[in-house]
C-alpha positions as CSV (number, residue, x, y, z in Angstrom):
1,M,90.8,92.1,90.8
2,K,89.7,90.8,93.6
3,Q,89.8,91.2,97.3
4,E,91.8,90.3,100.3
5,A,91.7,86.0,99.7
6,K,91.3,85.7,103.0
7,A,88.2,88.2,103.3
8,G,85.7,86.0,104.8
9,R,87.9,83.8,106.0
10,T,89.8,85.0,109.1
11,G,89.5,88.3,111.2
12,A,91.7,91.0,112.0
13,A,94.1,89.7,114.1
14,G,94.6,87.2,111.2
15,G,93.0,83.8,113.0
16,P,89.9,82.2,112.1
17,A,87.1,84.3,111.4
18,T,84.3,84.9,114.5
19,L,80.7,85.2,113.7
20,W,81.2,89.3,114.7
21,D,83.8,89.2,111.9
22,R,81.8,87.8,109.2
23,T,78.6,89.5,110.6
24,R,81.1,92.5,110.3
25,Q,82.3,91.7,106.5
26,L,78.8,91.1,105.4
27,A,77.3,94.4,107.0
28,S,80.4,96.3,105.1
29,R,79.7,94.5,101.6
30,E,76.5,95.6,101.5
31,I,77.0,99.1,102.3
32,L,79.6,99.2,99.6
33,E,77.2,97.5,96.8
34,T,74.5,100.0,97.8
35,A,76.6,103.0,97.8
36,L,77.9,101.9,94.5
37,R,74.4,101.0,92.9
38,L,73.3,104.6,94.0
39,F,76.1,106.7,92.6
40,T,76.0,104.8,89.9
41,E,72.2,105.3,89.0
42,Q,71.8,109.0,90.1
43,G,75.7,110.2,90.6
44,Y,78.0,110.7,92.8
45,D,77.4,114.2,94.4
46,E,73.7,113.1,94.2
47,T,73.8,110.5,96.7
48,T,73.7,111.1,100.3
49,I,74.8,109.1,102.9
50,A,71.9,109.2,104.6
51,Q,70.2,107.2,101.6
52,I,72.8,105.1,101.4
53,A,72.3,104.1,104.9
54,R,68.7,103.7,104.9
55,E,68.3,101.5,101.7
56,A,71.3,99.7,103.3
57,G,69.2,99.3,106.2
58,V,71.5,100.7,108.8
59,S,72.1,104.1,110.9
60,Q,74.0,106.6,109.8
61,R,76.3,106.4,112.9
62,T,76.8,102.7,112.0
63,L,77.8,103.4,108.4
64,F,80.4,105.5,109.5
65,R,82.0,102.8,111.5
66,Y,82.7,100.8,108.7
67,F,83.1,104.1,106.3
68,G,85.4,107.2,107.4
69,T,84.0,109.0,104.9
70,K,81.5,109.4,101.6
71,E,84.8,108.9,99.7
72,E,85.7,105.5,101.0
73,L,82.7,103.9,99.7
74,L,83.9,104.4,96.2
75,G,87.8,104.4,96.5
76,G,88.0,101.7,99.0
77,D,90.3,102.6,102.4
78,Q,92.9,104.8,100.0
79,D,95.4,105.1,103.1
80,R,95.2,101.6,102.8
81,F,96.1,101.3,99.6
82,G,98.7,103.5,100.0
83,R,99.9,101.5,102.7
84,V,100.3,98.4,100.6
85,L,102.3,100.2,97.5
86,T,104.5,101.8,99.9
87,E,105.3,97.9,101.8
88,T,105.1,96.1,98.4
89,V,108.1,98.6,96.5
90,G,109.8,98.6,100.0
91,G,110.2,95.0,100.5
92,Q,111.3,94.3,97.2
93,P,114.9,92.6,96.9
94,A,117.7,94.6,96.4
95,G,117.9,93.6,92.9
96,T,114.8,94.1,91.3
97,G,114.7,97.7,89.4
98,V,112.6,100.5,90.3
99,W,110.4,99.8,87.6
100,E,110.1,96.3,88.4
101,A,109.5,97.4,91.9
102,L,107.2,99.6,90.7
103,R,105.0,97.7,89.3
104,A,105.1,95.1,92.1
105,G,103.6,97.7,93.8
106,V,100.6,98.6,91.2
107,A,100.0,95.0,91.3
108,A,99.6,94.7,94.8
109,V,97.1,97.9,94.8
110,L,95.4,96.7,92.1
111,A,94.8,92.9,93.1
112,L,92.8,95.0,96.6
113,H,89.8,95.7,94.1
114,E,86.5,93.6,94.2
115,S,85.3,91.9,91.2
116,R,86.0,93.4,87.4
117,A,82.5,94.7,87.4
118,D,82.7,96.2,90.9
119,A,86.1,97.7,89.7
120,L,84.9,98.8,86.3
121,E,81.6,100.9,88.4
122,R,84.2,102.5,90.7
123,F,86.7,103.7,88.3
124,R,84.4,105.2,86.2
125,L,83.3,107.6,88.6
126,L,86.5,108.3,89.9
127,H,87.2,109.6,86.3
128,N,83.5,110.7,85.6
129,T,83.2,113.0,88.8
130,A,84.8,116.2,88.9
131,S,85.1,116.3,93.3
132,L,86.2,112.7,93.1
133,R,89.5,113.9,90.7
134,A,90.2,116.2,92.7
135,G,90.3,113.6,95.9
136,R,92.4,111.4,93.8
137,L,95.5,113.2,92.8
138,E,95.8,114.6,95.9
139,K,96.2,111.7,97.2
140,Q,98.3,110.5,94.6
141,L,100.5,113.2,94.7
142,R,100.8,112.5,98.7
143,F,101.6,108.6,97.5
144,Q,104.6,110.2,95.5
145,E,106.1,111.6,98.2
146,D,106.2,108.5,100.6
147,L,107.4,106.2,97.6
148,L,110.1,108.8,96.8
149,P,113.1,108.0,99.1
150,L,112.6,104.5,98.6
151,V,112.7,105.2,94.9
152,E,116.0,107.3,95.2
153,E,117.6,104.6,97.7
154,R,116.7,102.0,94.8
155,M,118.1,104.4,92.1
156,G,121.0,105.1,94.2
157,T,120.6,109.1,93.6
158,A,120.4,112.3,96.3
159,R,118.1,111.8,98.7
160,G,115.6,114.4,99.9
161,G,114.3,115.4,96.3
162,A,117.9,117.5,95.0
163,D,117.8,114.9,92.1
164,P,114.8,115.2,90.3
165,S,115.1,111.8,88.3
166,A,113.5,109.8,91.2
167,R,110.9,112.3,91.1
168,A,110.0,111.9,87.3
169,V,110.1,108.3,87.6
170,V,107.7,108.1,90.0
171,A,105.5,110.6,88.5
172,T,106.1,108.6,85.3
173,A,104.5,105.0,87.0
174,F,101.5,107.2,88.2
175,A,100.6,108.9,85.2
176,C,101.0,105.7,83.1
177,L,98.4,104.4,85.5
178,D,96.2,106.7,85.0
179,A,96.3,106.6,81.4
180,A,96.1,102.9,82.2
181,T,92.7,102.7,84.3
182,A,91.7,106.0,81.6
183,T,91.6,103.3,78.9
184,W,90.1,100.5,80.8
185,V,87.3,102.6,81.3
186,A,87.0,103.3,77.8
187,G,86.9,100.2,76.9
188,E,84.9,98.6,79.1
189,G,87.0,96.7,81.0
190,E,87.8,94.3,78.3
191,D,91.7,94.2,78.4
192,D,93.7,93.7,81.4
193,L,95.0,96.9,83.6
194,L,98.0,95.6,84.8
195,D,98.8,94.8,81.0
196,L,97.3,98.1,79.5
197,Y,99.6,100.1,82.2
198,D,102.8,97.7,80.8
199,R,101.7,98.9,77.6
200,C,101.5,102.7,78.6
201,L,104.7,102.1,80.5
202,A,107.0,100.8,77.4
203,A,105.8,103.7,75.4
204,V,106.7,106.2,77.6
205,R,109.7,104.3,77.8
206,G,110.5,104.2,73.6
207,G,109.5,99.7,74.3
208,S,112.3,99.7,76.6
């Protein structure tokens, strides 16, 4: 799992990265690495924004220019993940099956994560910190609602949630992703996370 392939080479507008772009990316990366180290060493709830800023060598005001919330320092920009998921699923060709479209969305989101080691630490903290689990569940429910009309259209079912089929499909995809990440964390990241998702989905669908 890697961050955007063009990070460090392109700027926000898609053109060549300026010195300001590169400086911002380096500062952002330093803050993220510092936060992850502190979260891992002493726990998410026990680590303060002030401590992260101090050890990263920036002011709290500067830190909040890069990251709006403490949660973003661990899970990344969840709203961005949701946009990538929805845009990828919605952008699949008309003939693509619903499960294949959802898998493409899952793959696109997983590809946004950094190195395997960093992703493993982040998922471990997400699974083992009650406050983070609650926030993650809330966002997942919102993502599911965003995906629902796209899945309804692809399945040809009634719009607006009147037919439970599309809602069940979306919920199953998210449940399989949760099961895959929990298994991946328990196995210390040895397996491929997308392969684990496929295995979870196959188990639910009876191997079909």
